[in-house]
Steps between C-alpha positions, in 0.01 A plus 500: 500500500791255471524221240616147559559261212454131569543218248204265505530162328193345339432157646291259296256298706273205416180678589183513293209733567245219471698261722688682777788292628762539768755775433839473668729770635811537282711564813408214736260290286214511752144539375383860464187638660302672224308823554238641262515874570271631224192305388502696172848359419462127568818403314721730711590339832748576774681197640670500838731243654441430867844341533741762361254796480553558125219664299419442134276655238340216303336524156280192490400536134861512380638256757766751613606651829764742628661519841414841642769719656547469874606760755871466416429557130294809575773644718755439227703262718 
């Protein structure tokens, strides 16, 4: 198994669990589509940008997100 190290910056977002609001992509500033993948973890959401195809892991309770690595990052390019 190979290892790849990728720096991931924490991005603060104005999002509250009780009042979900629009979350914007940090690359192109388009609204993210939000996906709830696990009903047992309602505060953990994956966001995807239809415009630039970026993916984010969003922590709704903390109001934080990180841009997930893309194919170039995984290949070490």
